[in-house]
Every structure is written in C-alpha cells, then in structure tokens.
N, C-alpha and C positions, 0 to 999 in steps of 0.2 A: 375374695375367695376364702372358703372355710378351710382351716388347716387342723391337723391332728398330731402335733408333735408332743412328745412327753416332756415333763419338766427336766428330766435328765438330758434330753436332746437339746433343749433350749438353754441349758447351761453352757453349751458351746457357743461362743460369740458369733461364729460364722453362720451357724444354724439359726440363731436368734435374728440375725440381720436378714437372712433369706426368708424367714417366716414373715417379717414385716413387709418385705417386697411382695411375697405371694398374696398376702391378705389385701394388698392394694389393688390387685387385679379384679375387675368386675365382669370379665368374660365378654366384653363388648365386641371384640373382633375387629376394631378399627385397624389394628396392626396388620391384619392379613393383607389388606389392600396395598401396603407399601413394603411388604417383605419380599425380597428378591427370590428366595427359594420357593415361597408359596406361589408367587406369580408364575414362575417357571413350571413347577411340579404339580401344583394344585392339591397337595396332600396336607391335610390339617396338621399332621404331626411335623411337617416342615414349615409351620408358621410359628410365630412367637407364642401365640396362645396355646398351640399344641405342645410346644416344647415346655412351656410353663407347667402344664399338667404332668408331663413326663418327669420333669425335674422335681416337682412336688412329691410325686409318688416315690421317686428314688430316694429323696432326702428323708421323707417320713419313714420309709422302710428301714433306712439306716444300713442296709447291707451293700454288697458289691453292686456296681452298675451292671445292667444287662446289655446284651448286644443290641437290641432294638433301641434302647435309650441312647447308647453311644452313637449309633448310626445317625439319628436325627439331631443330636447335639453337635456331632462332628460336621453336619451339613450347614450349621449356622455360621454365617459369615462374620458375626459380630459387627455388622454394618451400623447397627443401632438406629436404623430408620424407624423401627417400632417405637423407640423412646421419643422421637420427634412427634410421632402420630398419637401416642397414647394420651387420652384425656385425663387419666387417673394418676399419672406420674409414676408408673411402675418402673423401677430402676432395673431394667432387664440386664444391663451390662454386669452389674454386681452379682446378679443371680446366675447368669450363665458362666461367669468366671468361677463362682463357687462350685457349680456343677462340673466344670472341667477339672478342677482340682480334685473333686471327689472321684471322678472317673480315673484320673491318673493314679490315685492312691489305691483304688479297689478293683480296677478292671484289668485283666490280662489280655492285651491286644494280640492279634496274630503276629508271629515273628517278623514278617516283612514290614508290617505297619509300625511295629515297635522299633525296628531298626532304622527306618526312614526318619521317624520323629527324633530318635536319638542323634542321627546324623545331622539333621537340620539344627538341632539345639547345640551341637558341637561346632558347626561351621559358621552359621549366619551371624551370630553376635560378635564374631572375632574377625576383624578385617584381614589380618594376615592369612588366617586359615581359609577364609572365604575367597581371597584372591587366588590362592593355590587351587581351590576347588573349581573356580571358573576357568582357569587355565587348563586344568585337567578335563573339564567338560568339553572344551574345544578339541582336545586331542582325541577323545572317544566319540565325538559326534558322528563320524562316518560309520561307527559300529553301533549306533544307538538302538537299532532294531533288535540287536542281540542282547541288550541289557535287560535286567529284570524290569517288569512293567512299572513298578513303583518309582524307578529312577529316571524313566524316560522324560517326564515333565521337567525335571531339573535340567537335563541336558538341552531340551528344546527351548527353555526360557533363558538359558545362560547366554549372555551377549557374546558375539563373535570376536569382539575386541574390547579391551578395557583400558582406561587411561592409567598412566603411572601414578603412584601415590603423590598427593599434593602436600606441599609444605605447610599449607594452612591447617592441615589436620594434625599437626604436631602441637603440643602444648605451647602456648605463647600468648603475648598481648599485642593487639593490633590497635595502634593509637588512632584517636579521632582526628579527622581533618578539621582545622580551625578550632573554634571554642568547643570544649566538650559539653554536650547536652545530656549525655547519659552514659552509664557503664553497664555492660551486660555480659553474661556468660553465654556462649554458643554451644549447644549440644550438637556435635558434628556427626553423630550417628555411627552405625556399624556398616551395614551393607552399602549404604549410600557412599561411604568413603571409597568403595571399590567400583561401584557401578557408574557413578557420575560425580567426579570431583568438581565439575563446573558449578554445582549448586552451592557448596560451602564457600567457594571462592567468590561467587556473585553476591552471596549473603554478606560476607565481610566487606566487600567493596561498597555495597549499597549502604550498610550501616555506618561505616567509617566516613563515607562521603557526607552523611547526614549528621556528623558530629557525635557519633557513638563510639566509645571505646569498647572493643570486643576482646573478651578473654576466652581462650580455649584452655579449660582447666586440666591440669595434670591428674590423671586417674579417672576422668570421666569417659564413658564409653556407651555401650548398648544400654538403652533405657529399660530393657527387661520385657518389652511387649511381646517379642517373638516367643519366648519361653512361657510367659504368663498365659498367653492364649492357647498354649498346648497343655495347660494345667500343671506345668513344672514350676511350682511355687518357690521352691528353695533357690533355684537358679535365677528366677525373676527377681526375688527379693535381694539376692546377692548383687545383681547388677544395679538395682535401685540404691542399695546402701553405698556402693562405690561412687555413684553419681552424687548422692547427698553429701558424702564426705568431701568429694572434690569441690563441690560448690560451696560448702560450708567454709572451706579455707579461703574462698574469694568473697565471702558474704558481705564484708564491709564495703559499703558504697555501691552494692550491686542493685541496679534498678529493675532488672528482669533476667530471666533465663530464656533465651531465644531458642525456639525449636523450628526447624524448617522441613521436618518430616511429620506430617500431621498424625500419623499412627503413633509416633513416639510422643507427640504432644498430649494426646488423649491419656496416655499412660502416666506421663510425668505429672499431669494435673490431677491424677488419681493417687499419687504417692501418699498423700495424707490419709486417705481411706485405707490403703493397703497396710499402713503401719499404725492404724488407729488403736490397736490393742497392745502395742509395744511401747512401754513407757520410756525405753532408752531412745527410740527413734521417732516417736510420734511427733514431737515438736519440730524437729528439724525437717521431717518429711512434709509436714503441713506447710512449713515456711517455703520449701522448694516448690510445692504445688502452687502456692499463692503467687510466686514470682514467675511461673511459667507462662509464656506467651508464644503463640504462633507468630512467625516473622511478619505476616501480613497484618495481624492484629496489632502488633507493636508499631509497624510503619503507618498504619491508619491513624493511630493516635499521635504519632510524631509529625506526620505530614510530608508529602513529597516536595523536594526542591528541584528547581530547574527542569520540570518535565518537558520533554520535546520528543514525542514518539517518532522514531524513524519509520518512514514509509507508510504509516497509518494502516497497519495490518489488521485483518479481521481475526479475532482471537476467540476460539471456542474454549470457554473456561469450564474445566471438569472439576466439580466440587467434590473432593474426596469425602467419603462417608465419615471418616474419623474427624474431619474438620467441620462439616455441616451438621452432623448428628452427634458426634462424640464431644465436640467442643462448642457447638452452636455458633460457629464463626461462618457466616454466610455472605453478608453484604460486603465486608471489608476487601476481600481480594478483587472482586469485580469493580468495586468503586476505585481502588488503586489503579487497576488497569485502565479504566476509563479516564481517570485523572491524568494518567501518563499519555493519553491521546490515542489509545488503541480502541478499535470498534469491537465491543464484546458481544458475542452471539449468545442467545439463550438456547441451551441444549434441552431438547425434549427429554422427559423422564429423568431429569437431573437428580432426583432423589434416589434412584436405583444404583446399586453397587456395580462396579466394573468387573468384579470377580477376583481382584487381587487379594485383598484382606489378609495381609501378612503372609502366612505360609499356605493360605487356602488354595491358591492356584497350583501349588505343588502337591497338596494332599487330596484335593477334590477337582482334578483337572477337567472333567467332563462338564460339570456345572459351571465352573469358572470360565470355560471357553464359550459356553452359551451366553453367559452374562457379558463377556468381553465383546462378542460379536453384536449383541444387542446395543451395547453402549457405543460401539464404533459406528453402527448404522445411524444412531441418533446424532452423534457428533458430525458425521459426514453430511448429514441432511442440511446442516447449517452453512455448508460451503466455506469453512474457515481456511485461512492461510497457515495457521499454527494452532496447536492445542496447548493450553496452559493448565498445569495441575500443581498441587502443593504437597504431593506425597510420592516418593520414589517408587513405591510399589505400584501405584496407579500408573505412573509414567511407563514403567517396564511392561505392565500388562497391556495397556492401550497401544503402545507402540508396536507390540507383537502382532497387532491386527490391522494396522493401517500404515499407509505411506506418508500421511501428513506428519510433519515434524511435531514432536512432543517435547516441551521444555517446562522447566519449573517457573512458576509465576515470578519468583524473585529474579530470574535471569532476564525477563522482559523489563522489569522495573529497573534493574541495574543498567541495562542497555539504554533505556529511555532517559536516564538521568546522567549519562556520561560514560557508562561502561562499554565493554566490547560487545559486538554482535554475538548472540548465542551461537555456539558452534553447530548446533543441530539445524539451524536455518540455512537454506541455500542462499548463495549470494545473489543479489538482484541482477536481472538481465542488463547487459550493457555496462 
C-alpha cells in the first residue's frame, strides 16, 4: 500500500512503525473471509482491509479522529483472525492498537460512551473494586430496564454469584511436589480472580503436581490488556511496569511466566514491543515477553503425568482468538486434552470469535450477542458434554448462551491427573 507521511510525521516512532505495517498490505482481501464483523455485517469498512484504509487516512491526516473512523475501529474485536489469514504478514494488531491510542488522544466521545469506558477502566483491572461492582450489579438487576442503556450489558453479564477470594491469589510460593523440574511465576489476572477462582487453583495444583514451583509475585496484577485495547496507553503501561517490576524481583531461576488467560498472554508477550522505545524498560520488558507462556503451551512441553480421564467425556474445545491468532497456540490444548483421555470435538467455524474480546461484549453488545449465538450453535452441533476454553472472557460469554458446562482447559487437565472434579460439571448419575 502506498503511503504519504511527511518526514516530520515519520519522526514519531509510532507513526513510523504503522507506516511499515501499512506498506505491507497488498489489498488482497483474504482477511475479509475470516473477519467476524465483515462476515456478519458485509460492510467493507468493517473488514480489516477497510479499517486499514480508514486508519491510513486518519494517521496521514494527523488531525483528530472522526466519528465514522471511530465507529468502524470500535467495531473491531481485535480477534486477529486477519493476521492468521494474511499472506503478506501485515501486523494488524500493532496498527489497530496505534489507531485506538490516537482516537483516545484526539476524539471526544459522547458523554455516555466516555463515562462507560472510564468506569470499565476504573473497575475491571482491580479485583476488589470489580468484586464490589459485581455485587452491586446483583442488587440492581431487578431494576435493569430503568438503567441507562449503556449500563444494561454490564448488569446482564454479571454473574449471579461469585466465589469468595482465594488464598492462592495472594502473593506466595507454592512448592513443587517431588523433585523440582521448573520454577515459574503465575499471572493470576484481575477479573478472573473475581469471576472464577477455580482456574488459578487448578493451575497451581496441576503445575505443582508436575514438579513445578509456582510463585505469585507481590505487586503483579492486571496485564494492561483491558485499558490497552481502549487506547488508554498510560494506564496500560503502568500495569505492565508493575508486572515487570514484580517478576524482575523473582527473575533468578525463573523458567517461565505462566498465563492462564489467553487475552492477557497475548499482551504480556507484546510487552517487549510496547516498551521498544523506552531505554529504561525495554530490556526488562523484552525479557518478560520472552518468558511468557500460556499454561497449555508450557504443559505441552513438560508433558502430562498419570493421565486417567474420568468418565471419558466429549469435550468441545473453544479456541480463544487471543490464543490461536494472537499467540499462534492451536494444537497444544487439544493435544493435552486428548492425551488426558478426553474425546475432543472439532467445532465448526473455530476461527471465528465468540464476541467476548475483552470489553467488546459490554461496549458492542448487539454484535457480540450475534457472534455468541453463532458460536454456541456451532459448539452445540457437536453434542459435547462440556466446553473447554483458555480465556475467562470467552468462558463468561459462551456460558451466557448455553446450558452446557463451560470450564477452563486447565481444570480438566487437573482433574484428569488427580485433582478435584470441576465444580461446573454435574455429578454423574447414580
């Protein structure tokens, strides 16, 4: 793609990087076939190629973002399916991240939209605040129809009950069982600590059972993805710095940083890029990214011990976009489930997003619901006993549209190797 940036514009490292990405695009349109919003809406401007043109014009112009550009960039899920499809290697993720940061700096959103985004950034990355918000949502649920329209999706998606805080989410060290094979830090997330404490507990049991010492580092918290994808760069970088600092204190003998929420994993693996122009942080950020592993990626390399799948359940594995497209981790989760003795179902249209996408299902509820319903139909067509996924956002989104139990992949692997039965699974008859 031909670009027309001035030398002054290209002196900005962010613009220079985006110009390289834009010039890699050859207009082929392969991305349109795998873009969820284009598949649903059929609008060229809601395809990656269309958005690339809009972003190019916005960045070349250099002025404030316009309402039409914001509309179509906001509709992007950042599912990154286009990056998997693209034969030219266009790094759409970095381009749309830059566009969102430019929009956040230059565009004045309507007051309601601005307020909702500020509220999400204030609540979701902080477990204590988010816990109070979920409790509050339960109290106002009977009055939801009287709430401002922008708040209703938050109340609708809020769980009706949440578990108490888990001891494993406090800083500490969990020793390996038997001979120590590895030492890792676990990113225990933010919203996940509130919505489903079973995930971190199962992760620690699985790892320690396999000879891995697990550190929950003091000071580590939200990865920054939620604010990053809303263009709130200062907040995102502050979260990233806190994590890098926390892990740096544990760096001696650390073999990996384990992430069990794939949306977080994609961002942590990108810390090196996010701090590429910051001489103070670039080295440590790159080191953190190099150590980051999805829990299934790490366990596939380590190998499962003593697998004995209970009941031989049929498992529909939902491949989260941030895992299959963002991190290119596709075969490992399914291979682990099969190795554990589960029958893994192939889900049709597995490349398409479920509509969760961080805060997308709260900010774009109509499109998100259509995508969820399509995903649920495809999953249910396989007739599974249980749905497994590697991302809490996907789990929350899919479970809101089906009665089939939804659990984290690691919960099934933990169960199959000696851990407790996942609490979401019904007890066997008799």
